[in-house]
C-alpha positions in Angstrom: 39.5 14.6 19.5 38.2 12.9 16.3 34.6 11.7 16.2 32.5 9.9 13.6 29.3 11.6 12.6 26.9 12.3 9.7 26.5 15.7 8.1 22.9 16.3 7.0 22.1 19.1 4.6 18.7 20.5 3.8 17.7 22.4 0.6 14.3 24.2 0.3 14.1 25.0 4.0 16.7 27.7 3.4 14.0 29.7 1.6 11.6 29.8 4.6 12.8 33.0 6.2 11.4 33.6 9.7 9.6 30.3 9.5 12.8 28.3 9.1 13.0 27.2 12.8 9.6 25.5 12.5 10.7 23.5 9.4 14.0 22.6 11.1 12.3 21.4 14.2 9.9 19.3 12.1 12.8 17.8 10.2 14.7 16.9 13.4 11.5 15.2 14.8 11.0 13.3 11.5 14.7 12.1 11.6 14.1 10.7 15.1 10.8 9.0 14.2 12.4 7.4 11.1 15.1 5.7 13.1 13.6 4.6 16.4 15.8 1.5 16.7 19.2 3.3 17.0 20.4 5.7 19.7 21.8 8.9 18.4 21.7 12.7 18.8 20.8 15.4 16.3 22.2 18.9 16.6 22.2 22.1 14.5 25.4 23.5 13.1 24.9 26.7 10.9 22.6 25.6 8.2 23.2 21.8 8.7 22.4 19.1 11.1 24.8 16.8 12.7 23.9 13.2 13.6 26.3 11.9 16.3 26.9 9.7 19.3 25.8 6.5 17.6 27.2 3.0 17.3 29.6 3.3 14.3 28.7 -0.3 13.3 25.2 0.9 12.6 26.2 3.9 10.5 25.2 2.3 7.2 21.7 1.6 8.5 21.5 5.1 9.7 22.5 6.5 6.3 20.0 4.3 4.5 17.2 5.6 6.7 18.3 9.2 6.4 18.2 8.9 2.6 14.4 8.4 2.8 13.6 11.4 5.0 11.9 14.2 3.1 13.6 17.6 3.6 17.1 16.2 3.5 19.0 17.3 0.4 22.2 15.3 1.0 24.2 13.4 3.7 27.9 12.6 4.3 29.7 10.2 6.6 32.3 12.4 8.1 34.8 12.8 10.9 34.7 15.8 13.2 37.7 17.5 14.7 38.6 20.9 16.3 39.4 23.5 13.7 43.2 23.7 13.9 45.6 23.9 11.0 47.9 21.4 12.7 45.1 18.9 13.5 43.6 19.1 10.0 47.1 18.6 8.4 47.8 15.7 10.8 44.6 13.9 9.8 45.2 14.4 6.0 48.7 13.0 6.5 47.1 9.7 7.6 44.5 9.4 4.7 45.0 6.4 2.5 43.5 6.6 -1.0 43.2 3.5 -3.3 42.1 5.5 -6.4 44.7 6.9 -8.8 43.7 10.6 -8.9 42.3 13.0 -6.2 41.9 16.6 -5.2 41.2 18.4 -1.9 38.1 20.7 -1.8 38.1 23.1 1.1 34.9 25.0 2.2 36.0 27.8 4.5 32.6 28.7 6.0 34.5 30.1 9.0 36.0 33.3 7.6 38.2 33.7 10.7 40.2 30.7 9.7 43.7 32.1 8.8 44.3 30.3 5.4 42.1 30.9 2.4 40.4 27.9 0.7 42.5 27.5 -2.4 45.9 27.7 -0.9 44.8 25.5 2.1 43.5 22.9 -0.4 46.9 22.8 -2.1 48.7 22.6 1.2 46.5 19.7 2.4 47.0 17.9 -0.9 50.7 17.8 -0.2 50.1 16.1 3.1 47.8 13.5 1.5 50.5 12.8 -1.1 53.0 12.0 1.6 51.1 8.8 2.5 50.1 8.0 -1.1 53.2 8.4 -3.3 51.6 6.9 -6.4 48.6 9.2 -6.2 48.2 12.1 -8.7 46.4 15.4 -8.3 43.6 16.0 -10.8 41.5 19.1 -10.3 38.9 18.2 -12.9 36.8 15.0 -12.4 39.2 13.2 -10.1 38.6 9.6 -8.9 38.5 10.8 -5.3 37.7 14.1 -3.6 38.7 14.9 0.0 36.2 17.4 1.3 37.3 19.7 4.1 34.4 21.7 5.6 35.5 24.3 8.1 32.4 25.4 10.0 31.6 28.4 12.2 31.1 26.2 15.2 34.9 25.7 15.7 34.7 22.3 14.1 36.0 20.9 10.8 34.5 18.0 9.0 36.4 15.8 6.5 34.6 13.4 4.2 34.7 11.8 0.8 31.2 11.4 -0.5 28.0 13.6 -0.8 25.0 11.2 -1.0 21.9 12.7 -2.4 18.7 12.6 -0.3 15.1 12.7 -1.5 14.8 16.5 -0.9 11.4 18.2 -0.6 9.9 19.4 2.7 9.6 17.7 6.1 6.5 15.6 6.3 3.8 17.3 8.4 4.6 21.0 7.6 1.7 21.0 5.0 -1.0 19.3 7.1 -2.6 15.9 6.5 -4.4 14.5 3.5 -6.2 11.3 2.3 -4.7 9.2 -0.4 -7.0 6.9 -2.6 -4.7 3.9 -2.5 -5.2 1.0 -4.9 -3.0 -2.0 -5.6 -1.6 -0.4 -8.7 1.5 1.6 -9.7 0.2 5.2 -9.7 -1.4 5.8 -6.3 1.6 5.0 -4.1 3.7 7.3 -6.3 1.1 10.1 -5.9 1.3 9.7 -2.1 5.1 9.8 -2.3 5.1 13.1 -4.2 2.6 14.7 -1.9 4.6 13.6 1.2 7.6 15.2 -0.5 5.7 18.5 -0.4 5.3 18.1 3.4 1.9 16.4 3.5 1.2 13.7 6.1 -0.7 10.8 4.6 -3.7 8.8 5.6 -5.0 6.3 3.0 -8.2 4.7 2.0 -8.5 1.4 0.1 -11.9 0.2 -1.4 -12.2 -3.6 -0.9 -14.7 -5.7 -2.8 -14.8 -9.1 -1.1 -15.3 -11.8 -2.4 -14.5 -10.4 -5.9 -11.2 -9.2 -4.6 -9.5 -11.5 -2.0 -7.3 -11.0 1.0 -4.1 -11.2 -1.1 -4.9 -7.8 -2.7 -5.6 -6.3 0.7 -2.3 -7.5 2.0 -0.7 -6.1 -1.1 -2.2 -2.7 -0.4 -1.0 -2.9 3.2 2.5 -3.7 1.9 2.4 -0.7 -0.4 1.3 1.5 2.5 4.3 0.2 4.4 6.7 1.0 1.6 5.2 4.5 1.4 5.4 4.9 5.2 9.2 4.6 5.0 9.2 8.1 3.4 5.9 9.6 4.8 6.0 8.3 8.4 3.1 6.4 9.9 0.0 5.9 7.7 -3.5 5.2 8.9 -5.1 2.9 6.3 -8.9 2.8 6.1 -10.2 -0.3 4.4 -13.8 0.3 3.1 -16.1 -2.5 2.2 -17.2 -1.5 -1.3 -19.0 -4.7 -2.5 -22.6 -3.6 -2.0 -21.9 -0.2 -3.7 -20.5 -1.9 -6.8 -23.2 -4.6 -6.9 -25.9 -1.9 -6.7 -24.4 0.2 -9.5 -24.0 -3.0 -11.6 -27.6 -4.0 -11.0 -29.4 -0.6 -11.4 -27.2 1.5 -13.8 -26.2 1.2 -17.4 -22.9 -0.6 -17.6 -21.0 2.2 -19.4 -21.6 4.4 -16.4 -20.1 1.9 -13.9 -16.7 3.4 -13.6 -17.8 7.0 -13.5 -20.4 6.4 -10.8 -18.1 4.1 -8.8 -15.5 6.9 -8.8 -18.0 9.4 -7.6 -18.9 7.1 -4.6 -15.2 6.8 -3.8 -14.9 10.5 -3.7 -18.0 10.9 -1.5 -16.7 8.3 1.0 -13.2 9.9 0.9 -14.7 13.3 1.7 -16.6 11.8 4.7 -13.4 10.2 6.0 -11.6 13.6 5.6 -14.3 15.2 7.7 -14.2 12.5 10.4 -10.4 12.6 10.6 -9.7 16.3 10.1 -7.9 15.8 6.8 -7.5 18.7 4.5 -7.3 17.3 1.0 -7.8 14.2 -1.2 -5.0 12.7 -3.3 -5.5 10.5 -6.3 -3.1 8.8 -8.8 -4.9 10.0 -11.8 -2.9 10.9 -15.0 -4.6 12.8 -17.8 -6.0 10.6 -20.6 -4.3 7.5 -19.2 -7.6 5.5 -19.0 -11.2 6.2 -19.7 -11.9 7.5 -16.1 -9.1 10.0 -16.4 -10.2 12.2 -19.3 -10.9 15.9 -18.6 -14.7 15.2 -18.7 -14.5 12.2 -16.5 -12.4 13.9 -13.8 -14.7 16.9 -13.9 -17.7 14.7 -13.2 -16.1 12.4 -10.6 -14.3 15.3 -8.8 -17.5 17.4 -8.9 -18.9 15.8 -5.8 -16.0 17.5 -3.8 -16.6 21.2 -3.5 -15.0 22.3 -0.2 -11.5 20.7 -0.1 -8.9 20.4 -2.9 -8.3 17.2 -4.9 -4.6 16.8 -5.7 -3.5 14.8 -8.7 0.3 15.0 -8.6 0.7 12.6 -11.6 -1.6 14.5 -13.9 1.1 15.4 -16.4 3.2 12.2 -16.1 3.4 9.5 -18.8 3.5 6.0 -17.5 7.2 5.5 -17.9 7.9 8.5 -15.6 5.6 7.1 -13.0 7.2 3.7 -13.2 10.6 5.2 -12.8 9.4 6.9 -9.6 7.8 3.7 -8.4 11.0 1.9 -8.9 12.9 4.6 -7.1 10.7 4.4 -4.0 10.9 0.6 -4.0 7.1 0.0 -4.7 7.2 -1.2 -8.3 7.7 -5.0 -7.7 4.8 -5.0 -5.2 2.6 -2.9 -7.4 2.8 -5.3 -10.3 1.8 -8.4 -8.3 -1.1 -9.9 -10.2 -3.9 -9.4 -7.6 -6.8 -7.3 -9.0 -8.4 -4.5 -7.0 -12.0 -3.3 -7.0 -11.5 -1.2 -10.1 -11.5 -4.4 -12.2 -14.8 -5.6 -10.8 -17.8 -5.4 -13.2 -15.6 -3.6 -15.7 -17.7 -2.5 -18.7 -16.6 -3.4 -22.2 -17.1 0.2 -23.3 -16.7 2.7 -20.4 -17.7 6.3 -21.0 -14.9 8.6 -22.0 -16.8 11.9 -22.0 -19.6 11.5 -19.5 -22.3 14.2 -19.2 -23.1 15.3 -15.6 -26.9 15.4 -16.1 -26.9 11.8 -17.5 -24.7 10.6 -14.7 -27.0 12.1 -12.1 -30.0 10.5 -13.8 -28.3 7.1 -13.5 -27.4 7.8 -9.9 -31.1 8.6 -9.2 -31.8 4.9 -9.3 -29.5 4.4 -6.3 -30.0 5.1 -2.6 -26.7 7.0 -2.4 -26.8 7.9 1.3 -27.8 4.4 2.4 -25.0 2.9 0.3 -22.4 5.3 1.7 -23.5 4.7 5.3 -23.4 1.0 4.8 -19.9 1.2 3.3 -18.7 3.2 6.3 -20.2 1.1 9.0 -17.5 -1.5 9.2 -14.3 0.2 8.1 -11.1 -1.6 9.1 -8.3 0.6 10.3 -4.6 -0.3 10.1 -1.8 1.9 11.5 1.2 1.2 9.3 
């Protein structure tokens, strides 16, 4: 009996030794969560997963969703049949190929199969040619490859394409962290890269109404939605940041505005981590990209966090590399919408590039830091995206 299904291959999970079952189970759970609107089954078959028992009409939708699940190395739309020389030959005899050149590639994972890979590939090629008399065999770079995967479970899978997935580790195997999410290009990409390393994502957005309007909040929610297609559900915390910024603007020297503002963001993020049992903070900072991202600035702004790590996955990227990733994940067109976030409010003409901690702390002494933080956290809006 021939059945349509999807072969799912994973990559890095192979390296996990005795912990591999934990990673496999997490990946299966994430596959099911990523595609709640289609009925299907997922089963293990010797180092692969098999997605089956779904409506074939919905296969393209299934494939597109699987391509966004971290932990998946590649996928193939395939047919499954019993491992039988006659049945495999019979199927190959019916294959119709529109391209001009082809080859058959046999993977004999089941070493009890009686014919070795190379001679069986040549044998099957002859059966394919019976139904395609104008077709030519080309072993190097053919137009079409017929893959025949003979597995240890007594089944053989025949397919034509190996579609690359996003790779990485299943989301959730590395705990949960908090992403500082703005309306720009960098922070969604930073979240994407950390989710790729198995980290579940919460996010915080600092909103400065009325200086920043509802459109930028909706933009950030949309970016969180795009990221959630890869990371799974995101809890977005929207913090009212207006009074913090107004107080800094009123009481501190303008060149310290960005540095002190970033320190407040870090302090608030740390409190959110404590409240929500989050293990790290993630930012979209890239070394020397802007004034607040010099070594000195990041030392001073990150210095308020002493007990959990601050991850900066874009630290060595140039802007073009980050834009390329933003386009790949589908966030770029939303990120460049012209709605300004809180980082543009009260922007000084000459921000500090190399702030000194003692001078920053002196400026902060003019502020009631605890009161401002408590006020910002009193009316946090929460969105599950």
